[in-house]
N, C-alpha and C positions, 0 to 999 in steps of 0.2 A: 423486423426488429427496429428499435429506435434509431433515428438518425443521429450521428455524433461526429464531430470533427475529430479526425484521427489524432491520437495522442502523440506527443513528441518523445520518441525513444529510439536510441541508436539501432536497436534490433528490429524495429517495427517493419522495415521494408523486407526483412527476411522471413516474416511470418505470413501465413495464408490470409492476407488482409482482404482478398477478393471474395472470400467466403461470406455469404450473407449473414449478418449478425455478429461478425467477428469484432467490429468496432465497439459494439455494446459490451461484449465480453471483456475486451481490453480496458474499457472504461471502468468496469467493476473490479477487474483484477488489480488495478493500480490505485484503488481507493482503500486506504488503510483502515478506515473505520469499520470495515467488515471483520477486522480482527477481534473486535469486542461486540459487534452486532452480527450474529451468526446466520442472518437470514439468507445469505448467499452460499452457505456451505454446500447445500445440495447441488448447486450448479457445478462446482468443481468436483464433487464426488461422482456426479454422473459422467463427467469427462474422463476421469481416471481415478477410480476409488483407491487403488493401491498407493499411487503417488500422493494423492491428497492426504491419506492417513499418515504417510511417512513425513511429509513436509509442511502441510497446511500453508502452502505458498501458492496462491492463485496464479500469480504471474509465472511461476515456474511450471505449474500445470499447463497453462495455456501455451507456453513455449514448447513443451515436451510432447504433448499429445499430438497424434497424427492428424493430418488434414482430413483424411477419411473419417476419423472419429468425430472431429468437429462437425463435419457435414452431416454425418449420420445422426448425431444427437440434436443438432440444430434443426433437423427436419421434423422433429417431434413438436407439434403445436403446443403441447403442454409446457415443454421446455422453453420454447420461444416466448410464451406468455409470461413464464416465471422470470426470464431475463428482462423482458420489457417492463414488468411491474417493478423489479428491483431498480432498474435505471430510472424509471419515472419517480420512484420514491426518493432516490438519491438526489435528483434534480429538484424535486419539491422541497426537500430538506434544505437545499442550498438557497432556495428562494424565500423560505420562511424566516421572518425576523426572529433573531435570537434574544435571549434574556438581556444580553449586553446592549444590543441595538434598541430594545424597547425601553430599558431602564435609563440608558445614557445616550439618547438619540443625537445629542449635540456634542458628544465627547470629542475632544481634540486628540485623544489617544488613537493612534493608527497601528503601530507595531510595537510590541515588547519583545526584546530578545531574551531568550532563556538559554544560557550557556550550561551545558552539562557534558561530562565525559561519557555518559551512557543515557540511552532512552529505551525503555522496554515498551515497544509498540506492538510487536508481533514476533512470534518465533521464526517467522519468515524473514525477519530483519535482525539477525543476531549481532547487535551492537551493544549488548549489555551483558552483565554477568550476575548481578545481585541486587542488593537493597537500593543502591543509588539509582540504578536504571528503573527499578520498580516504581519508586517515588516520582522520578522525573516523568516517566511514561504516564502514570496516573494523572499527574498535574496537567500534562498536555491534553489528555483525553477529556479532563474536566473543562479545560479552556475551550476545547472544540465543542463540547455540548452546550456551554454557556455562550459561545460566540465571542469570548474575550480574545482580542487579536494578539495572541502569543505565538512567537515563532521560535521553535527549539533549534539551537545551533550546536551541533555535536560533531563527532568524528566517525568516518566510515572506515572501520578497521578492516584490514585485509584478512585478518583471521578473527572470527568471533570466539565465543566461549568454547572451551574444549569439550570433546566427548570423552567420557571415561569408559575404558574397556579393561577387562581383566584378562591377562594373558594366561597361557597354559601353565605357567609356573605360579599363578596366583597373584602376581604383581600387577599393580595398577599401571595402565598405559594411557597417556593423554594424547588424544588425536585432535589436531587443530585444522578443521576444514577451511578451505579458501573461500572468502566471500567474493564471488564473481559479480560485479555490479550489474552485468547484463541479466542475471537471473534473480536479482533482488527487486522488490516492488518499489523502485525509485526511478526518477527521471532526471536528466541533466539540467542544471541551471546554467544559463548563458548570460554573458555580458551583452551589452547592446551591439558590440562589434562581432558577436558570434563566438567569442572565446569562452571556454568553460570555466566555471568558478565553483563547482561542487555538484551536489545532487539534492533533490527535493523529494520528500515523502509527504503526501497530502492526507490529512485526516478529514477535512471538511472545506469545501469551497463555497464562499458566500456570494451574494449578488454583486458586491463591490469588487470582487476578484481577490480579496484578501482571504487567506486561509488560516483562521484561528486554529491553533493546535498543530500546525504543520511543522516539519523538521527540515532543516538545511544541514547537509552533511558535507564536511570537508574531507578530502582524501588525505 
């Protein structure tokens, strides 16, 4: 599979990183644009169809599935080629000039901060509940597609939107799952001295290293 520098994630050392091709899977799992470009869905479905159907969280699937299962599925040449093709397509997209770069090649605009209480990027990242998150998420996705250097700045809620259950007595019950940062498709942001300052979720990485449409989340 494709060679890739290992991602920076606090749980990475606990995962079966010595399995051939794992780095490519991790690269795909932490790329949020797959939440609206479903080309990689089959990868996660092959690893754990039940968990994928339940969560649609590639990073959660990759953490949960057994080492034996990763090795077994990765031994399939068709699966390996599929992952390699997806990684190559992701990297080619990062190298392709965007609309913004082509239309405004000399623009002094480098970063635009977009502050919002919610961003609906994926059900795997439940930091939204309704219309505000929907609009903000769509605008970040559009910025990502166009290459406009927008950075979403929001909040990483400990509890996302609630799940509604109906009890035996017919009454509604609200269940608030805990958002474990280690199981969410996000990576820590660090100051130059190594201290933490939040988390990052990337929609698209460009040649310059800027990530139009990415989110920065404060705890």
